[in-house]
C-alpha positions as CSV (number, residue, x, y, z in Angstrom):
1,M,18.8,3.5,-7.2
2,T,19.0,0.6,-9.7
3,F,21.7,-2.1,-9.5
4,S,22.7,-4.3,-12.3
5,S,23.3,-8.0,-11.7
6,G,27.1,-7.3,-11.9
7,D,26.8,-5.1,-8.8
8,R,26.3,-8.1,-6.5
9,S,30.0,-8.3,-5.8
10,R,30.4,-4.6,-5.2
11,N,27.1,-4.1,-3.2
12,P,26.0,-7.5,-1.8
13,S,22.9,-7.6,0.3
14,S,24.4,-9.8,2.9
15,H,27.1,-12.5,3.4
16,P,28.2,-14.0,0.1
17,L,26.4,-17.2,0.8
18,L,23.1,-15.2,1.4
19,S,23.4,-12.9,-1.6
20,Y,22.8,-15.3,-4.5
21,A,19.4,-13.8,-5.1
22,D,20.8,-10.2,-5.6
23,G,21.3,-10.7,-9.3
24,I,17.7,-11.9,-9.8
25,A,16.4,-9.0,-7.7
26,S,18.5,-6.5,-9.6
27,S,17.6,-7.9,-13.1
28,W,13.9,-8.1,-12.3
29,Q,13.7,-5.0,-10.1
30,D,11.3,-3.0,-12.2
31,F,9.0,-5.9,-12.9
32,I,9.0,-6.9,-9.3
33,I,8.1,-3.3,-8.3
34,L,5.3,-3.3,-10.8
35,V,3.9,-6.6,-9.4
36,G,4.2,-5.3,-5.8
37,R,2.7,-2.0,-6.7
38,V,-0.4,-3.6,-8.4
39,A,-0.8,-6.0,-5.4
40,V,-0.7,-3.1,-2.9
41,G,-2.8,-0.7,-4.8
42,W,-5.4,-3.2,-5.9
43,I,-6.8,-3.9,-2.4
44,Y,-7.5,-0.2,-1.9
45,M,-8.8,0.4,-5.4
46,Q,-11.3,-2.5,-5.2
47,S,-12.4,-1.6,-1.7
48,G,-13.0,2.1,-2.6
49,F,-14.8,1.0,-5.8
50,R,-17.2,-1.2,-3.8
51,K,-18.0,1.7,-1.3
52,I,-18.3,4.6,-3.7
53,F,-21.6,3.6,-5.1
54,D,-23.3,3.7,-1.7
55,M,-21.4,6.4,0.2
56,A,-24.4,7.2,2.4
57,A,-24.5,3.7,3.8
58,V,-20.7,3.7,4.3
59,A,-20.9,7.1,6.1
60,K,-23.5,5.7,8.5
61,T,-20.9,3.2,9.8
62,Y,-18.3,5.8,10.6
63,P,-19.7,7.1,14.0
64,A,-19.5,3.6,15.5
65,R,-15.8,3.7,14.7
66,G,-15.3,7.1,16.3
67,L,-15.2,9.0,13.0
68,P,-17.6,11.7,11.7
69,E,-19.8,10.7,8.8
70,F,-18.3,13.2,6.4
71,M,-15.0,11.4,6.6
72,A,-16.5,8.6,4.5
73,Y,-16.8,11.2,1.7
74,V,-13.1,11.9,2.0
75,A,-11.8,8.4,2.7
76,T,-13.7,6.5,0.1
77,P,-12.4,8.5,-2.9
78,I,-8.9,8.5,-1.4
79,E,-9.1,4.7,-1.2
80,L,-10.3,4.4,-4.8
81,F,-8.2,7.0,-6.6
82,V,-5.0,6.7,-4.6
83,G,-5.2,2.9,-4.9
84,L,-5.6,3.4,-8.7
85,F,-2.6,5.8,-8.7
86,I,-0.5,3.2,-7.0
87,V,-1.6,0.5,-9.5
88,V,-0.5,2.7,-12.5
89,G,2.4,4.3,-10.7
90,F,1.3,7.9,-10.7
91,A,2.8,10.1,-8.0
92,T,3.8,6.9,-6.3
93,R,5.6,8.3,-3.4
94,Y,2.9,10.8,-2.6
95,S,0.2,8.2,-3.1
96,A,2.0,5.7,-0.9
97,F,2.3,8.3,1.9
98,V,-1.4,9.4,1.6
99,I,-2.7,5.8,1.7
100,L,-0.3,5.0,4.5
101,I,-1.9,7.7,6.7
102,F,-5.3,6.3,5.6
103,T,-4.3,2.8,6.6
104,I,-3.0,4.0,10.0
105,V,-6.4,5.7,10.7
106,A,-8.3,2.7,9.4
107,S,-6.3,0.3,11.6
108,F,-7.0,2.2,14.8
109,S,-10.6,3.1,14.0
110,S,-11.9,0.0,12.3
111,H,-9.6,-2.8,13.5
112,A,-8.8,-1.9,17.1
113,Y,-9.2,-5.6,18.0
114,W,-8.7,-4.9,21.8
115,T,-12.0,-2.9,21.8
116,Y,-14.1,-5.7,20.3
117,P,-16.0,-8.4,22.1
118,E,-13.9,-11.6,22.6
119,A,-15.7,-13.5,19.8
120,Q,-14.7,-10.8,17.3
121,Q,-11.2,-10.1,18.5
122,S,-9.4,-12.9,16.5
123,A,-10.8,-11.6,13.2
124,Q,-10.0,-8.0,14.0
125,H,-6.6,-8.9,15.2
126,T,-5.9,-10.5,11.8
127,Q,-7.2,-7.4,10.0
128,F,-5.1,-5.1,12.2
129,F,-1.9,-7.0,11.4
130,K,-2.8,-7.4,7.7
131,N,-2.9,-3.6,7.7
132,L,0.5,-3.5,9.4
133,T,1.8,-5.7,6.5
134,M,0.2,-3.3,4.0
135,K,1.9,-0.4,5.7
136,G,5.2,-2.2,5.2
137,G,4.5,-2.5,1.5
138,L,3.6,1.2,1.3
139,I,6.8,2.2,3.0
140,L,8.8,0.2,0.5
141,L,6.9,1.9,-2.3
142,F,7.7,5.2,-0.8
143,I,11.3,4.3,-1.0
144,T,11.4,2.6,-4.4
145,A,8.9,4.8,-6.2
146,G,7.0,3.5,-9.2
147,G,9.8,1.8,-11.1
148,K,10.4,1.7,-14.8
149,Y,6.9,0.5,-15.6
150,S,5.0,3.4,-14.2
151,I,3.5,6.7,-15.2
152,D,6.1,8.4,-13.0
153,W,8.8,7.0,-15.2
154,L,7.1,8.3,-18.3
155,L,6.7,11.8,-16.8
156,R,10.3,12.1,-15.4
157,K,12.7,14.6,-16.9
158,K,15.1,12.9,-19.2
């Protein structure tokens, strides 16, 4: 759903004193979705790109996280290609959902800070909650979809 800046009075986000940014958000909605989409997708894309060239080494780290090695051959391409799909806005809702599931698994397998030695818990705590923040962005992308500056927009029926 897209609102024009004139919709602020008909559909304010909050109390009138707290809704002055509604017009900006409405006017810039598609650009802001683009920026958010690129920011969210980029972290997955670059991480998958780094891993894909040495999948055997990545796979060897999976059993220590409680995952079978073969999952690296599934997770790494998902990370790379679904991250790319989010960046360009292709199948945005499906991509956001798939990478959300990926991030939930990664959070509990790789960043379960409560299972780490005390010296490592702080760093893993930060990673776990960084992933929680990323999940929030993915949920918002699932709701908003790709926006006007996306492949989804180009492929829609007119």
